[in-house]
Residue frames as qw, qx, qy, qz and C-alpha x, y, z in Angstrom:
[[0.000, 0.889, 0.457, 0.000, 0.00, 0.00, 0.00],
 [0.386, 0.526, -0.030, 0.757, 1.26, 3.46, -0.88],
 [0.339, -0.453, -0.461, 0.684, 1.98, 5.84, 1.99],
 [0.110, 0.920, 0.293, -0.236, 0.61, 9.36, 2.15],
 [0.218, -0.704, 0.382, 0.557, 4.07, 10.65, 1.20],
 [0.367, 0.027, 0.790, 0.491, 4.09, 8.39, -1.90],
 [0.238, 0.711, 0.654, 0.101, 0.64, 9.63, -2.90],
 [0.053, -0.909, -0.051, 0.411, 1.64, 13.27, -2.36],
 [0.287, -0.464, 0.577, 0.609, 4.72, 12.83, -4.55],
 [0.310, 0.291, 0.814, 0.395, 2.64, 11.17, -7.28],
 [0.126, 0.853, 0.497, -0.101, -0.04, 13.89, -7.05],
 [0.151, -0.804, 0.185, 0.544, 2.63, 16.58, -7.28],
 [0.291, -0.211, 0.735, 0.575, 3.79, 14.80, -10.42],
 [0.382, 0.146, -0.355, -0.841, 0.33, 15.30, -11.91],
 [0.230, -0.154, -0.954, -0.114, -1.46, 12.11, -10.89],
 [0.510, -0.311, -0.059, -0.800, -5.16, 12.85, -10.35],
 [0.816, -0.197, -0.528, -0.132, -5.59, 9.26, -9.21],
 [0.523, 0.002, -0.579, 0.626, -3.05, 9.70, -6.42],
 [0.136, -0.173, 0.251, -0.943, -4.79, 12.84, -5.18],
 [0.696, -0.243, -0.325, -0.593, -8.16, 11.07, -5.38],
 [0.750, -0.155, -0.615, 0.189, -6.73, 8.33, -3.14],
 [0.235, 0.071, -0.466, 0.850, -5.58, 10.97, -0.65],
 [0.440, -0.221, -0.031, -0.870, -9.09, 12.42, -0.65],
 [0.789, -0.208, -0.504, -0.283, -10.62, 8.96, -0.13],
 [0.633, -0.040, -0.614, 0.470, -8.20, 8.26, 2.69],
 [0.242, -0.095, -0.420, 0.869, -8.71, 11.55, 4.54],
 [0.256, -0.388, -0.329, -0.822, -12.18, 12.82, 3.67],
 [0.611, -0.545, -0.563, -0.114, -13.99, 11.09, 6.54],
 [0.543, -0.394, -0.377, 0.639, -11.68, 12.49, 9.25],
 [0.130, 0.061, 0.089, 0.986, -11.74, 15.98, 7.70],
 [0.381, -0.447, -0.472, -0.657, -15.53, 15.95, 7.36],
 [0.623, -0.521, -0.563, 0.150, -15.92, 14.67, 10.93],
 [0.417, -0.215, -0.230, 0.853, -13.64, 17.42, 12.22],
 [0.067, -0.185, -0.233, -0.952, -15.65, 20.04, 10.33],
 [0.492, -0.517, -0.593, -0.373, -18.99, 18.67, 11.54],
 [0.588, -0.521, -0.466, 0.408, -17.82, 18.94, 15.14],
 [0.345, -0.140, -0.046, 0.927, -16.21, 22.34, 14.57],
 [0.142, -0.229, -0.336, -0.902, -19.01, 24.04, 12.65],
 [0.107, 0.257, 0.806, -0.522, -21.86, 22.41, 14.56],
 [0.400, 0.365, 0.036, -0.840, -24.29, 23.58, 11.91],
 [0.847, 0.334, 0.253, -0.327, -25.11, 20.41, 10.07],
 [0.750, -0.069, 0.556, 0.351, -23.62, 17.96, 7.68],
 [0.567, 0.727, 0.310, 0.232, -24.32, 19.87, 4.50],
 [0.027, 0.978, -0.198, 0.060, -22.25, 22.88, 5.51],
 [0.585, -0.566, 0.556, 0.169, -19.43, 20.68, 6.80],
 [0.763, 0.236, 0.530, 0.285, -19.43, 18.76, 3.52],
 [0.394, 0.896, 0.111, 0.170, -19.30, 22.03, 1.56],
 [0.205, -0.899, 0.386, 0.008, -16.33, 23.23, 3.60],
 [0.745, -0.253, 0.580, 0.211, -14.64, 19.84, 3.19],
 [0.697, 0.560, 0.357, 0.271, -14.99, 20.16, -0.56],
 [0.144, 0.971, -0.129, 0.143, -13.48, 23.66, -0.40],
 [0.559, -0.674, 0.473, 0.096, -10.68, 22.20, 1.72],
 [0.780, 0.011, 0.548, 0.300, -9.76, 19.55, -0.83],
 [0.519, 0.792, 0.196, 0.254, -9.93, 22.04, -3.70],
 [0.111, -0.949, 0.284, -0.081, -7.56, 24.34, -1.81],
 [0.706, -0.441, 0.530, 0.162, -5.31, 21.38, -0.98],
 [0.781, 0.386, 0.390, 0.300, -5.07, 20.39, -4.65],
 [0.323, 0.910, 0.022, 0.259, -4.15, 23.96, -5.59],
 [0.152, -0.869, 0.415, -0.220, -1.50, 24.26, -2.87],
 [0.988, -0.135, 0.014, 0.067, -0.10, 20.72, -2.80],
 [0.668, 0.500, -0.228, 0.502, 3.28, 22.03, -3.87],
 [0.085, -0.705, 0.335, -0.619, 3.55, 24.00, -0.62],
 [0.888, -0.430, -0.049, -0.155, 3.08, 20.97, 1.64],
 [0.012, 0.768, -0.619, 0.163, 6.34, 20.76, 3.60],
 [0.273, -0.279, 0.901, -0.192, 5.89, 17.32, 5.22],
 [0.560, 0.057, -0.596, -0.572, 4.16, 14.82, 2.91],
 [0.361, -0.140, -0.899, 0.202, 3.81, 12.38, 5.83],
 [0.006, 0.335, 0.571, -0.749, 1.73, 14.98, 7.69],
 [0.107, -0.237, -0.560, -0.786, -0.92, 15.38, 5.02],
 [0.334, -0.616, -0.709, -0.079, -3.85, 14.74, 7.40],
 [0.327, -0.624, -0.324, 0.631, -2.80, 17.47, 9.82],
 [0.131, -0.135, 0.324, 0.927, -2.14, 19.79, 6.86],
 [0.187, -0.412, -0.701, -0.552, -5.65, 19.07, 5.52],
 [0.366, -0.680, -0.601, 0.205, -7.18, 19.69, 8.95],
 [0.287, -0.427, -0.066, 0.855, -5.30, 23.00, 9.11],
 [0.048, -0.106, -0.499, -0.859, -6.77, 24.04, 5.77],
 [0.319, -0.542, -0.741, -0.235, -10.20, 22.85, 6.95],
 [0.358, -0.588, -0.457, 0.564, -9.85, 24.89, 10.14],
 [0.122, -0.272, 0.134, 0.945, -9.04, 28.06, 8.20],
 [0.193, -0.257, -0.657, -0.682, -11.94, 27.44, 5.81],
 [0.367, -0.591, -0.715, 0.076, -14.27, 26.83, 8.79],
 [0.271, -0.495, -0.263, 0.783, -13.12, 30.07, 10.42],
 [0.023, 0.027, -0.392, -0.919, -13.84, 31.92, 7.17],
 [0.309, -0.425, -0.742, -0.416, -17.33, 30.38, 7.07],
 [0.380, -0.595, -0.595, 0.383, -17.99, 31.25, 10.74],
 [0.182, -0.359, -0.036, 0.915, -16.81, 34.85, 10.25],
 [0.127, -0.138, -0.561, -0.807, -18.94, 35.18, 7.14],
 [0.357, -0.541, -0.748, -0.142, -22.01, 33.88, 9.01],
 [0.331, -0.559, -0.419, 0.634, -21.38, 36.34, 11.85],
 [0.066, -0.193, 0.204, 0.958, -21.05, 39.24, 9.43],
 [0.238, -0.304, -0.694, -0.608, -24.23, 38.19, 7.67],
 [0.381, -0.598, -0.688, 0.154, -26.11, 37.90, 10.97],
 [0.258, -0.454, -0.211, 0.826, -24.83, 41.31, 12.06],
 [0.065, -0.010, -0.420, -0.905, -26.02, 42.83, 8.77],
 [0.329, -0.450, -0.757, -0.340, -29.41, 41.15, 9.19],
 [0.370, -0.601, -0.560, 0.434, -29.76, 42.42, 12.75],
 [0.158, -0.309, 0.024, 0.937, -28.69, 45.92, 11.74],
 [0.171, -0.196, -0.586, -0.767, -31.23, 45.89, 8.93],
 [0.380, -0.554, -0.738, -0.066, -33.97, 44.71, 11.29],
 [0.331, -0.523, -0.383, 0.686, -33.06, 47.41, 13.79],
 [0.044, -0.257, 0.194, 0.946, -33.22, 50.09, 11.09],
 [0.086, -0.339, -0.785, -0.511, -36.29, 48.74, 9.30],
 [0.364, -0.216, 0.091, -0.902, -39.42, 50.72, 9.84],
 [0.057, -0.229, -0.951, 0.201, -41.77, 48.88, 12.14],
 [0.280, -0.511, -0.461, -0.669, -45.44, 49.59, 11.55],
 [0.319, -0.371, 0.403, -0.773, -47.24, 51.04, 14.55],
 [0.825, -0.199, 0.138, -0.511, -48.67, 48.46, 16.92],
 [0.887, 0.184, -0.417, 0.076, -46.11, 45.69, 16.30],
 [0.649, -0.728, 0.220, -0.035, -44.49, 44.59, 19.52],
 [0.022, 0.695, -0.716, -0.059, -40.83, 43.68, 19.88],
 [0.575, -0.112, 0.800, -0.130, -41.90, 40.10, 20.58],
 [0.742, 0.549, 0.346, -0.169, -43.88, 39.90, 17.33],
 [0.363, 0.846, -0.367, -0.133, -40.97, 41.42, 15.44],
 [0.213, -0.518, 0.828, -0.012, -38.58, 38.82, 16.88],
 [0.685, 0.168, 0.688, -0.171, -41.07, 36.03, 16.12],
 [0.649, 0.731, 0.056, -0.202, -41.33, 37.29, 12.54],
 [0.169, 0.769, -0.611, -0.085, -37.54, 37.36, 12.14],
 [0.417, -0.276, 0.861, -0.088, -37.27, 33.81, 13.53],
 [0.725, 0.407, 0.514, -0.212, -40.09, 32.60, 11.28],
 [0.515, 0.805, -0.221, -0.193, -38.42, 34.19, 8.24],
 [0.061, -0.638, 0.767, 0.033, -35.14, 32.50, 9.15],
 [0.587, -0.034, 0.795, -0.153, -36.93, 29.14, 9.22],
 [0.728, 0.599, 0.139, -0.304, -38.17, 29.50, 5.64],
 [0.799, 0.131, 0.362, 0.463, -36.22, 27.88, 2.82],
 [0.293, -0.387, 0.183, 0.855, -33.95, 30.44, 1.12],
 [0.043, 0.217, 0.612, 0.759, -35.98, 30.64, -2.10],
 [0.244, -0.710, -0.653, -0.104, -39.27, 30.95, -0.18],
 [0.377, -0.657, -0.226, 0.613, -37.72, 33.61, 2.08],
 [0.227, -0.144, 0.348, 0.898, -36.53, 35.57, -0.97],
 [0.086, -0.465, -0.679, -0.562, -40.00, 35.48, -2.53],
 [0.349, -0.754, -0.536, 0.152, -41.66, 36.55, 0.72],
 [0.382, -0.507, -0.047, 0.771, -39.13, 39.32, 1.27],
 [0.140, 0.029, 0.455, 0.879, -39.54, 40.71, -2.23],
 [0.204, -0.469, -0.660, -0.550, -43.33, 40.45, -2.50],
 [0.457, -0.720, -0.522, 0.004, -44.58, 40.99, 1.03],
 [0.505, -0.620, -0.149, 0.582, -41.88, 43.13, 2.61],
 [0.297, -0.303, 0.294, 0.857, -40.49, 45.09, -0.34],
 [0.427, 0.603, 0.262, -0.621, -43.66, 45.47, -2.39],
 [0.089, 0.319, -0.729, -0.599, -42.55, 43.82, -5.62],
 [0.813, 0.163, -0.050, -0.557, -45.18, 42.11, -7.76],
 [0.874, -0.100, 0.475, 0.019, -45.04, 38.37, -8.27],
 [0.757, 0.620, 0.091, 0.184, -43.91, 38.96, -11.85],
 [0.128, 0.884, -0.377, 0.244, -41.12, 41.30, -10.77],
 [0.601, -0.541, 0.574, -0.129, -39.97, 38.82, -8.11],
 [0.919, 0.201, 0.332, 0.068, -39.99, 36.01, -10.69],
 [0.579, 0.765, -0.114, 0.258, -37.79, 38.09, -12.96],
 [0.174, -0.834, 0.462, -0.247, -35.42, 39.13, -10.16],
 [0.644, -0.405, 0.634, -0.138, -35.00, 35.58, -8.84],
 [0.295, 0.377, -0.779, -0.405, -35.09, 33.80, -12.18],
 [0.259, 0.120, 0.924, -0.253, -37.99, 31.60, -11.05],
 [0.094, -0.400, -0.742, -0.530, -41.23, 30.71, -12.83],
 [0.314, -0.370, 0.020, -0.874, -44.17, 32.96, -11.92],
 [0.795, -0.344, -0.373, -0.332, -46.17, 30.03, -10.51],
 [0.712, -0.076, -0.512, 0.475, -43.29, 29.06, -8.25],
 [0.112, 0.229, -0.276, 0.927, -43.06, 32.59, -6.87],
 [0.547, -0.374, -0.156, -0.733, -46.81, 32.68, -6.23],
 [0.851, -0.296, -0.430, -0.064, -46.77, 29.35, -4.39],
 [0.566, 0.048, -0.460, 0.683, -43.67, 30.32, -2.39],
 [0.118, -0.314, 0.163, -0.928, -45.31, 33.58, -1.32],
 [0.709, -0.367, -0.254, -0.546, -48.54, 31.81, -0.35],
 [0.842, -0.197, -0.463, 0.193, -46.74, 29.10, 1.63],
 [0.424, 0.155, -0.377, 0.809, -44.38, 31.58, 3.24],
 [0.311, -0.402, 0.024, -0.861, -47.23, 33.90, 4.22],
 [0.810, -0.365, -0.336, -0.312, -49.13, 31.00, 5.78],
 [0.765, -0.102, -0.455, 0.443, -46.08, 29.90, 7.79],
 [0.190, 0.258, -0.268, 0.909, -45.41, 33.44, 8.98],
 [0.519, -0.427, -0.101, -0.734, -49.02, 33.94, 10.06],
 [0.863, -0.289, -0.413, -0.039, -48.95, 30.62, 11.89],
 [0.602, 0.061, -0.425, 0.673, -45.70, 31.59, 13.65],
 [0.035, -0.248, 0.196, -0.948, -47.36, 34.82, 14.78],
 [0.135, 0.255, 0.823, -0.490, -50.44, 33.00, 16.04],
 [0.450, 0.360, -0.017, -0.817, -52.73, 34.23, 13.29],
 [0.690, 0.285, 0.664, -0.024, -54.75, 32.42, 10.68],
 [0.156, -0.179, 0.593, 0.769, -54.46, 32.39, 6.92],
 [0.347, 0.581, 0.708, -0.200, -58.10, 33.23, 6.19],
 [0.163, 0.735, -0.054, -0.656, -57.40, 36.28, 4.04]]
Protein backbone atom coordinates (compact mmCIF):
# COMPACT_ATOMS: atom_id res chain seq x y z
CA UNK A 1 0.00 0.00 0.00
CA UNK A 2 1.26 3.46 -0.88
CA UNK A 3 1.98 5.84 1.99
CA UNK A 4 0.61 9.36 2.15
CA UNK A 5 4.07 10.65 1.20
CA UNK A 6 4.09 8.39 -1.90
CA UNK A 7 0.64 9.63 -2.90
CA UNK A 8 1.64 13.27 -2.36
CA UNK A 9 4.72 12.83 -4.55
CA UNK A 10 2.64 11.17 -7.28
CA UNK A 11 -0.04 13.89 -7.05
CA UNK A 12 2.63 16.58 -7.28
CA UNK A 13 3.79 14.80 -10.42
CA UNK A 14 0.33 15.30 -11.91
CA UNK A 15 -1.46 12.11 -10.89
CA UNK A 16 -5.16 12.85 -10.35
CA UNK A 17 -5.59 9.26 -9.21
CA UNK A 18 -3.05 9.70 -6.42
CA UNK A 19 -4.79 12.84 -5.18
CA UNK A 20 -8.16 11.07 -5.38
CA UNK A 21 -6.73 8.33 -3.14
CA UNK A 22 -5.58 10.97 -0.65
CA UNK A 23 -9.09 12.42 -0.65
CA UNK A 24 -10.62 8.96 -0.13
CA UNK A 25 -8.20 8.26 2.69
CA UNK A 26 -8.71 11.55 4.54
CA UNK A 27 -12.18 12.82 3.67
CA UNK A 28 -13.99 11.09 6.54
CA UNK A 29 -11.68 12.49 9.25
CA UNK A 30 -11.74 15.98 7.70
CA UNK A 31 -15.53 15.95 7.36
CA UNK A 32 -15.92 14.67 10.93
CA UNK A 33 -13.64 17.42 12.22
CA UNK A 34 -15.65 20.04 10.33
CA UNK A 35 -18.99 18.67 11.54
CA UNK A 36 -17.82 18.94 15.14
CA UNK A 37 -16.21 22.34 14.57
CA UNK A 38 -19.01 24.04 12.65
CA UNK A 39 -21.86 22.41 14.56
CA UNK A 40 -24.29 23.58 11.91
CA UNK A 41 -25.11 20.41 10.07
CA UNK A 42 -23.62 17.96 7.68
CA UNK A 43 -24.32 19.87 4.50
CA UNK A 44 -22.25 22.88 5.51
CA UNK A 45 -19.43 20.68 6.80
CA UNK A 46 -19.43 18.76 3.52
CA UNK A 47 -19.30 22.03 1.56
CA UNK A 48 -16.33 23.23 3.60
CA UNK A 49 -14.64 19.84 3.19
CA UNK A 50 -14.99 20.16 -0.56
CA UNK A 51 -13.48 23.66 -0.40
CA UNK A 52 -10.68 22.20 1.72
CA UNK A 53 -9.76 19.55 -0.83
CA UNK A 54 -9.93 22.04 -3.70
CA UNK A 55 -7.56 24.34 -1.81
CA UNK A 56 -5.31 21.38 -0.98
CA UNK A 57 -5.07 20.39 -4.65
CA UNK A 58 -4.15 23.96 -5.59
CA UNK A 59 -1.50 24.26 -2.87
CA UNK A 60 -0.10 20.72 -2.80
CA UNK A 61 3.28 22.03 -3.87
CA UNK A 62 3.55 24.00 -0.62
CA UNK A 63 3.08 20.97 1.64
CA UNK A 64 6.34 20.76 3.60
CA UNK A 65 5.89 17.32 5.22
CA UNK A 66 4.16 14.82 2.91
CA UNK A 67 3.81 12.38 5.83
CA UNK A 68 1.73 14.98 7.69
CA UNK A 69 -0.92 15.38 5.02
CA UNK A 70 -3.85 14.74 7.40
CA UNK A 71 -2.80 17.47 9.82
CA UNK A 72 -2.14 19.79 6.86
CA UNK A 73 -5.65 19.07 5.52
CA UNK A 74 -7.18 19.69 8.95
CA UNK A 75 -5.30 23.00 9.11
CA UNK A 76 -6.77 24.04 5.77
CA UNK A 77 -10.20 22.85 6.95
CA UNK A 78 -9.85 24.89 10.14
CA UNK A 79 -9.04 28.06 8.20
CA UNK A 80 -11.94 27.44 5.81
CA UNK A 81 -14.27 26.83 8.79
CA UNK A 82 -13.12 30.07 10.42
CA UNK A 83 -13.84 31.92 7.17
CA UNK A 84 -17.33 30.38 7.07
CA UNK A 85 -17.99 31.25 10.74
CA UNK A 86 -16.81 34.85 10.25
CA UNK A 87 -18.94 35.18 7.14
CA UNK A 88 -22.01 33.88 9.01
CA UNK A 89 -21.38 36.34 11.85
CA UNK A 90 -21.05 39.24 9.43
CA UNK A 91 -24.23 38.19 7.67
CA UNK A 92 -26.11 37.90 10.97
CA UNK A 93 -24.83 41.31 12.06
CA UNK A 94 -26.02 42.83 8.77
CA UNK A 95 -29.41 41.15 9.19
CA UNK A 96 -29.76 42.42 12.75
CA UNK A 97 -28.69 45.92 11.74
CA UNK A 98 -31.23 45.89 8.93
CA UNK A 99 -33.97 44.71 11.29
CA UNK A 100 -33.06 47.41 13.79
CA UNK A 101 -33.22 50.09 11.09
CA UNK A 102 -36.29 48.74 9.30
CA UNK A 103 -39.42 50.72 9.84
CA UNK A 104 -41.77 48.88 12.14
CA UNK A 105 -45.44 49.59 11.55
CA UNK A 106 -47.24 51.04 14.55
CA UNK A 107 -48.67 48.46 16.92
CA UNK A 108 -46.11 45.69 16.30
CA UNK A 109 -44.49 44.59 19.52
CA UNK A 110 -40.83 43.68 19.88
CA UNK A 111 -41.90 40.10 20.58
CA UNK A 112 -43.88 39.90 17.33
CA UNK A 113 -40.97 41.42 15.44
CA UNK A 114 -38.58 38.82 16.88
CA UNK A 115 -41.07 36.03 16.12
CA UNK A 116 -41.33 37.29 12.54
CA UNK A 117 -37.54 37.36 12.14
CA UNK A 118 -37.27 33.81 13.53
CA UNK A 119 -40.09 32.60 11.28
CA UNK A 120 -38.42 34.19 8.24
CA UNK A 121 -35.14 32.50 9.15
CA UNK A 122 -36.93 29.14 9.22
CA UNK A 123 -38.17 29.50 5.64
CA UNK A 124 -36.22 27.88 2.82
CA UNK A 125 -33.95 30.44 1.12
CA UNK A 126 -35.98 30.64 -2.10
CA UNK A 127 -39.27 30.95 -0.18
CA UNK A 128 -37.72 33.61 2.08
CA UNK A 129 -36.53 35.57 -0.97
CA UNK A 130 -40.00 35.48 -2.53
CA UNK A 131 -41.66 36.55 0.72
CA UNK A 132 -39.13 39.32 1.27
CA UNK A 133 -39.54 40.71 -2.23
CA UNK A 134 -43.33 40.45 -2.50
CA UNK A 135 -44.58 40.99 1.03
CA UNK A 136 -41.88 43.13 2.61
CA UNK A 137 -40.49 45.09 -0.34
CA UNK A 138 -43.66 45.47 -2.39
CA UNK A 139 -42.55 43.82 -5.62
CA UNK A 140 -45.18 42.11 -7.76
CA UNK A 141 -45.04 38.37 -8.27
CA UNK A 142 -43.91 38.96 -11.85
CA UNK A 143 -41.12 41.30 -10.77
CA UNK A 144 -39.97 38.82 -8.11
CA UNK A 145 -39.99 36.01 -10.69
CA UNK A 146 -37.79 38.09 -12.96
CA UNK A 147 -35.42 39.13 -10.16
CA UNK A 148 -35.00 35.58 -8.84
CA UNK A 149 -35.09 33.80 -12.18
CA UNK A 150 -37.99 31.60 -11.05
CA UNK A 151 -41.23 30.71 -12.83
CA UNK A 152 -44.17 32.96 -11.92
CA UNK A 153 -46.17 30.03 -10.51
CA UNK A 154 -43.29 29.06 -8.25
CA UNK A 155 -43.06 32.59 -6.87
CA UNK A 156 -46.81 32.68 -6.23
CA UNK A 157 -46.77 29.35 -4.39
CA UNK A 158 -43.67 30.32 -2.39
CA UNK A 159 -45.31 33.58 -1.32
CA UNK A 160 -48.54 31.81 -0.35
CA UNK A 161 -46.74 29.10 1.63
CA UNK A 162 -44.38 31.58 3.24
CA UNK A 163 -47.23 33.90 4.22
CA UNK A 164 -49.13 31.00 5.78
CA UNK A 165 -46.08 29.90 7.79
CA UNK A 166 -45.41 33.44 8.98
CA UNK A 167 -49.02 33.94 10.06
CA UNK A 168 -48.95 30.62 11.89
CA UNK A 169 -45.70 31.59 13.65
CA UNK A 170 -47.36 34.82 14.78
CA UNK A 171 -50.44 33.00 16.04
CA UNK A 172 -52.73 34.23 13.29
CA UNK A 173 -54.75 32.42 10.68
CA UNK A 174 -54.46 32.39 6.92
CA UNK A 175 -58.10 33.23 6.19
CA UNK A 176 -57.40 36.28 4.04
